[in-house]
N, C-alpha and C positions, 0 to 999 in steps of 0.2 A: 625482539619479541617474536612469538610464533604468529604466523598469519597465513592466509590463503592468498595466492596471487597468480597472475598469468602474464606471460611475456609476449603473447601474440593472440590474435583473434582465433576463435575456434569453438569446438564443443566443450563439454565439461571435462574432457580428457586433458585440456591444456591447463587446468587448475593444479597448482602445486602447493603442498603444505610444507612450510619450513621457516627459517629465520628471515626476518626483515628488520631494517633499522627502526628503532623507536621513533615515533613521530616527534617533530619539533612543534612546540606550542607557541602560536602567535599571540600578539597582545590581546586580540579579541576572541580568543579560543580558550577552551579548557581541555585538559587531558582526561579522557574518560577510560576507566578500566572496564572493558567490555564484559558484560555478563551474558548477553544474548544478542543475536542479530537475525532478523527475519529475511527470508528469501522472497524476492519479488520477480515477476516475469521480466521487468525492465532490466534487471541485473544480467540475466543471461542473454537478453537481446543486445545489450551493450557489449557483452563479451564476444558475441558473434559478429560485431561490427555494424549493427543496424543503426546505431546512433552516431556514427563517426562524422556525419555532416554537421552535427551540432555540438558534440562533446568530444574534444580531441583527447586521445589517450596519452598518458605519460607512463610508458612501460618501465618496469613491471607494474601492473595495476592490481591493487587490492580491491576486490569487489565489495558491494554492499552499501546501502544507504540507510537502512533502518538499524537502530541500536537502542539498547537499554544497558545502563551501567552506573558506575559510581565515579564522581569527580575526584581525581587524585592530585590535580595541579591546575589552578586557575592562571590564565594569562595575565600579563602586567596591567591591562586596562579593564579587567573583568571584576565587577562587583555584584553581578547577578547570582553567582554560585560560589560555594565554598567547598573545601575539601570534605568529602564524606556525603555530599548531596547525591541523592539518587535521581538520575535523569533519563529522559528518553529523547530521541532525536531522529530527524530526517536529514541526515548529514550529506547533502548534495552540494558539490561545488560545480563550477562551470567547465570542468575537465574531469577525466577519469584517472584516478591514481590512488587517492588516500581513503580507501573505504573502510567498512566496519567489520569485515570478517578477519578480525585480528584480536590480539590480547589488549591492544590499546588503540584509540583513535583520538586525534586532535580535532575537536568539533567546534566550529564557530558558534558563538552564543545565539546567533540569529536562527540556528537550526534546532535549538534545544528547549525543553520544558521540564519541569519537575515530574518525576514518575509518580503516578497515583499510588499512594501508600498501600491501598487495599488490593493491589494487583501485583502478581509475581513478575519477575524479570522476563520470563519467557512470553507470557501474554502481552506484557507492555511493549516488547520489541516488535510485535506485530501491529501496533497501533499507528505509528507515525505516518508512513507513506500511504497506506490504504485509508486510514482515517482522514488524513488531510485531503486526499483525492476525493473521497466521498463528500466531505464537508464543502470543499471549494466548488465542486461541480454542482452540488445541489443548491447551495445558497448564493454563490457568486456568478455562476453561469446560467443554470436553469431557473434560479430564483423561485424555488417552490414555495407554495403558500398553503396554509391550512385548508383542508377540504379537497385538495386536488388529488387526482389519480396519477400516480407516478409508476412508470415501468422501469425495473432494474434488471438488466441482463446478468447472467451468471450470479444469481443472488446468493448462492452458497459459497462463493469464492471470497478472497480476501477483501477486495474493494466492495463487491456486491453485498456481502453480509453486513458490512458497516453502513453502506448506503441504505439498506432496508431499515436498519435501526434508527439512523439519523432522520430519514424521511418520516418514519412513524412518530418519532419524537416531535417533528414539526407539524404533526397533525394531519399527515397525508394518508390516503389509502395507497398501499403499495402492492403491486403485482410483480412477482419475481420469477424469471425463467430459471429452471433447474431440472436436472434429471430426476426421475421418480424416487430414487433412493435418497434424495435430499429434500423431498417435499415436506416431510415432517419438521426437518431442521428449519426450513424457511418459515413455516408456520410459527415455530417457537420464537423466531426473530420478530414476528409481527407481520409478515408478508403473506400474500395469497399466492401459492405456487402455481405455475403453469409449465407444462412440459415444452421444451424447445424442439426444434426440428420441423418436419413437414406439417403443414396445417396450423402453424403457430398464429398466423394472422387471423384465421377464423376463430381460434380459441380466444384470442385477445378481444375480438369484436363481440364474442358472446359474453365475456366477462365485463367489458366496458363498452356498451353499445354507443355511448356518446363520444367515445374516443379517449385517448391518453393525453393528459395535460402536459406531462413532461416525461421524456424518455432518456434514460441513462444507459448508453451503450458501452459495454466493456469488452465486446467480442469482435465487432466489425462484420463485414461481409453481409450475409443474408440477414443477420440480426439487425443490422443497421437499416437495411431496406424495409424489413417488416416494421421496424419502429417508425420510420417515416410514413409508411402506408396506414398506420393505425392512429396517428395523431388526431386529436380533436382540432377544430378550427382555432387557430391561434396557439396551438401546442408548440412546445419547445423541444429541441433535440440536441443532445451533446454526446460526443464520443471521446474516449481516451484511447481508442484502438485503431481507428480508421479515418484517415484524412478525407475520404470520400464523403464524410458528413457535410462538407461544405456544399457539395452538389445537391444536397437535400435541404439546404437553407439552415443547417445547424451549425454548431460550433465545436471545434476541436479543443481539448483541454489537456494541459500538462501541469502536474502538481508543482507548487512552489513551496520551498521552506518558509514557514511563518511561525514564529515563536508564539504569537498571540493566539493564532488558530490552534496550535498544538496544545497550549495551556488550556484552552476551552475544551478540547477533546479529552485531555487528562481529567478535567473536572467532571465531565460526563461519565467517564470510566469509574472515577472514584465514587460517584453516586449510583453506579450500577445501571445507568441508562444505556450505555453501550458496552459491549464486551467483545473480546477476540477469542475465537476458537482456535486452539493450537492442535493441528492435525497430527503432527509428528515432530520430534526433535532429533537432532544429530549433533554429535560432538564436532568441534571445529575441524579436526583432522579428517572428518568424513563429509565435509561441506560439498564436495563434488557429487556425492550421492543425494544430498539434499536438493541440489540443483536439478539432478536428473528426475527426481520425483516431481518437482514443481513443473518441469517442462512437459510432463504428461498431461497437464491441464485438468486433472480430476480432483484436485485437493479441495477439501472442505476447510475453509478458513486459511490458516497459515502453516507453513513449514518454517521451523526455527532452528538456528544453529546456536549451540551453547558453548561457553568458555568456562571450563572447570578450574576454579581457583582454590580448590580444597586439596589439590595434590601438588 
């Protein structure tokens, strides 16, 4: 099969497009014919070696954890899916090797859910990792409640945009940091935009004089400090970007594959309650360029890599 892979840590320049062996399908997995795979910052951070303390690489590594596609072979013990089922998945294992930037991926059923029928493959590929992150942080870590004021950093990004929508669906008031060019987009998602940068704490205090009930940090650094400084008494803080959150009494979160959570998200997408904005797509052979774009940190929504099965 054709795939993207890398044989050593490094920049996007280490990514190679070429032939890799077809995946072997374990008893609890299905073989998915990949239609699209979304780029996530954690992918290139792993490629640069920043996750080697917790995820050992088995080189050559095929990157990517997000996928949408079609089941072409169920494993021997699988009765959840059949040939022809359209699925989405956050296909993360406890090591780096068998990712989704390929024509096929062997995906454990614990990482999959049925794709929303009303959503295209490209948009669906951007839902699993970011959607699960947003859902698990909001509901399992921060435990947001109706009527609360929630702060979401980088509200126009992949995780942030879904967090805004999910928090609004939970009945929360949502304030989202974003650059001025993304303020109207944040409003369309249901959030109240605020410009990040110098003076952010003062702007937040003006918008929420009683403080923030729950802050969702996706950036780290100064954003984390400001979040902690603007919390209401009893407010909660979580970060997916900076372990310094512990020093502020908050919690660090890393998303987990969860088929039930993913099916719930798919249902919300089917109803039009949440959606994924696809900023740009690239063909599989240009995946390195997709990563370079994502690494600039200015993407609205998701960058997605597609696999063309029509040629």
